[in-house]
N, C-alpha and C positions, 0 to 999 in steps of 0.2 A: 096853122097847125104844124106842129113839129113832127116830122116823119121819124118814125122809129125804125132803125135798121135791124133787120132780122138776120143773124149770122147765117151765112151759107155754109155748105158742107166744108169748103176749104178753111173758112174762118174758124168753125167749130173744131176742126182737126188740129189747129195750131198748138193749143195747150197740150194736147195728147202727144204731138210730135216732140215738143220740148221736154215733156216728162219722160218720154222714151229715150231721147238723146241723153238726158241727165242720168237715167238709170244705166244706160250703156257705158257712159263715161265712168260712173262710179264702179261698175263691174270691172272695167278695164283697169282702173286704178287699183282696185283690190287685187286683181290678178297680178298686176305688175309688182305690187307690194309683196305678195306672197312669193313671187319668183325671186325678188331681190332679197327678201328676208329669209328665204328657205335655207341657205347654207348657214346663216347665223343661228337659226332655230335648231339646226341639226348639230351644232357644235356642243360638245360636252366639256364642261369645266372640271378640271382635276385639281383639287385642293391639296397643296403640299405644305404641311406645317413643320417648322423646325425651331430650335431654341435660340440659335445665334442670330446675329445681325445679318442684314442683306449683303453687307460688305465682307462677310466672313467666308471661309472655305465652303461652308454649307450653301451660302448664297451663290457663290461661283458655280458650285455643282448643280444647284437648282436651275440656274440660268442656262447652263449647257443642256441639261435634261429637257428643259422646256423647248429650247431651240430645235433639238433633234426630233422630239415628238410632234411639235407643231408642223415641221417640214415633212416628216415621214407619214403623217396622217392627213396631209393637205388641210390642216386646220380643223379637222373634225374633232380632235381632242386638243385642248389648250390648258397648259399647266398654269395655275395661279399660285404664286409663292406667298406664304404667310410666315415671315421671319419673326425673330424676337418673341417667341412663345405666344404669338397672337391667337393661336388655337388652343393654348394650354401648355402645361409642362409635358415632358417627354412621355411619361407614363400615360397621361391623359390622352395624348395624341395616338399612341399605340393602341390603347383601348378603343379609341374612335375608329381606327382601322378595323379592329376586330368586329365591331358592330355595323360597320359600313357608313358611318356618318362623316368620315374623312377618308380620302382616297389614298394618300401617300405621305411619306415622311422621310427625312434624312435625320438619322438619330445616332447619338453616341452609344457606347457600350454600357453606359451607366445603369440603364434599366433593363437591358436586353436579357440579362441572366434571370430576371424575374419571370420571363416568359419561356426561355430555353436555358435552363441552368448550366448546361455543358459549355455554353459560350463563355462563361466566366474564366475558363482556363487561359484565355488570351490576355487576361488582366493580371496574371501573376507577375510580381515585381522582378525586374532584371531577367525576364525569360528570353527576350529577343536581343540579339547582338546589335542590330542596326536596322534602318528602314528597309534595306534590301532583303534582309532575313525575314522580317515581318511580312513584307509583301509576297515573298515566295511562299510562305506558309498559307496566307489567306487566299492567294490565287491558285493554290494547289489542291490536292485531294482532301486535306484536312479542312481547309476553309470551305470548300464546296460542300462537304458533308455537313458542316455546321449550318450553312445556308438552307439546306434541304429540310432541316428540323423545324423550321418556322411554319411550314405549311400546316402542321397539325395544330397550330395555335391561331389559325385563321389569318395568317400573314404569308406574303410571298416575298422572300428576300432575294432581290435581284443582283446585288453586288455589295462587296465590302468597300466602304469608303475609308476615310482616314483622317485622324487628327494629328498624329505624330506622337513623339515621346513627351511624357508629362514631366513638368518641373514644378518646384514649390516656390510660391511667393508668400511673404508675410510682412507684418509690421513690427515684429518683436525682436528678432535677431537674425544675423547671418547663420547659415547652417553649413557645417563642415563634417560633423560626426553624428552618429545616432543620438548621442546625449543632447545635442542641440535641438532635437525634435521633441523631447520629453515635455509634456504638459501643453504643447502647442494646440490651441483650438483651431483646427483646420477643417475647412469645408471639404467634403468628399462627395462624389456622386453616390447615388443610392445603389452602391455596388458592394456586396459582401466581401469580395476579394480585397478591395482597397481598404475597407473598414478594418478587416482583420490585420492587414499589414501595418497600418498606422497604430492600431491598438497594441500590437506586438512591439512597436518601437517606443511605446509609452506616450504617444500623443493622445489628444482628445478629439478623435474624428467626429465631425458633425455632418451627417448626410443632409443635403439641402438641394432643393430644385434650383436650377440655374437662375430663374427670374428673381430669386431672393438673395442671391450672392452679393451683388454690388451694395445693396442696402446693408447687409450684414457686415460687410467690410467697412463701410462708411460709419456705421454706428458702433463698431467694435464688438459686435456680438460674436464674431470670429476673428482670429488673428490673421488667418491666411487661407489659401486655397491651393490647389494643384491642377495644372492644365498644360497642354502643349503651347509652344510659342505662337502657333496659329490662332489660338484663343486669347492668349495673354495680350497679343498685339491688337487683334481686331476688337476686343472688348475694352481696350484702353485701361487695363488694370494698373498701369503705371500711375494713374491718377489717384489710386487708393492704396497702393502697396509700395513699400520702400525697398524690401530685399527680394532678390530673385536668385534662387539656387538652381543652377542647371544640373539637376540630378538625373534626369532621364530614367527615373525609377520604374516607370510603367509605359509600355507602348499602348496607345489608345486608338483602337479602330473605331470606325463608324459604319453605318449600314444604310442602304437605300431599300426601303420597304414599301410595299403597296398592300392594300386591303385585298384579301382573297375574294371577297364578295365582288369587288370592282373588277379584279383580274379575270374572274370566271365569266364576266360579261363581255370581255374583249374577244375579237376574232383571233385566231392564231397569228395572222399577219400583223395585227396591231400589237399583240403581245410581244412579237419580235422587235417591233419598233421601240416599245417601252424598254425592253431589255437592252437593246443597242444604245438607247439614250442613257440608261443607267451606267453602262460600261464607259461611255464617254464622259459622263459626270464624274465617275470615279477617277478617271485620268486627270480631269480638271482640278479635282480636289487635291490629288497628290501633288500636282504642279504647284498649287498654292502652298501646301505644306513645305515642299522643297524650298520655295522662296522664303517662307517664314524662318525655316531653319538656317538659311544662308544670311538673311538680313535682319532677323528679329532681334538678336542680341545687341547689335549696334543701335538699332532704333530705340530699344528700351533703355539702353545706357544713355543715349542722348536725351531721353525723357526724364532722366534723373534717378533711375533705379540703381541700387548697389548690387552688382552681379558677381557671384562666385560660381565656379564650376568644379564639380566633384572629379577628382582624379580616379584612375582605375583602382588605386589602393584604398581610397576613401569609399568607393562603391563596394569593394570587397568587405569592408567593415560593416556596411549596411546589410550585405548578404548574410554575414555571420550573425548579426543581430536578428535577422528574419528567419533563422532556422526553425524555430517553433511554428511559424506560419507555413513554411514550406512543407512541414510534416502534415499539417492539416490539408493543404492543397493536394498533396499526393493521395490522401485518403479519399478526398472528394472527387477528383478528376481522373485518378489513376496515374501511377508513375510511368506506365508504358506510353500514354498519350503525351505526357510532358517530355519524355525522352525523345519521342518522334519529332516533336516540335523543335527541340534543341538540335537534333541531328539534321534537320532540313537545311539543304545548301541553297 
């Protein structure tokens, strides 16, 4: 006869102890995972969309902004940069800020006047004497008053960025006089001030979002475009354009914007960190522009572009040709404001 062993109390309790130990281990693991993952789960991603490449002045500014915000909020907010129009064109991104689907952007003045028309005054040709004059205006009372106007549009403008003075590139001919511009199919930003200026000079301005420009130049849909050296170099336009005219016809600001919906959800302390970061990003952007102004001409010449630079007398001829446009600008923005900008030291 085979004896059957009947489990005693200790033997029957063994599976129960194992089950309890397993449950306790899983609970401890879950608690540990929660503690470890806690900070990561609390981190808020801030999406920053912009049109230019990561290696551009926008990218440099974005990296500086990210560095300051990540450090200043102990990683609770982390900026994710989306260069090269990954989130859409500039107008699309700004509209995303308004409805809260995108948190922030670094943007040119190209579409800003569609949201705050008064900002177009800064795009008047030959308005600024040099970079120091432009920066003094934007950092002063006139520029600060313009930034404040964006809040009514569901946007918070933290700082003026910069692209620099715009110059003309094209594949048709060198430019030395207003007559050389006549009939030129030139891409402009979606900016009524720029469009009016080129129409007045007899060109054929073609507003076009930045992502379409390179293809347009390659296919010959447009003859040329106009941009600061910071863009011309970082976008490698020497690969598609033969002639560069250092015209400096328009100073081109940029802007660091955040969604008001996002901004209103920040504590005052975090708002200050974002604002501080934007100011440091502006400085980084201006340093990039300064370097491009210093080294860009030599770089583009070495890459094969034929370069001419307008003299003061040649610029005066362009101003004379633009007189009808200046009359329109005075009606739209007020001669008093224009005179205040000109008089700023």
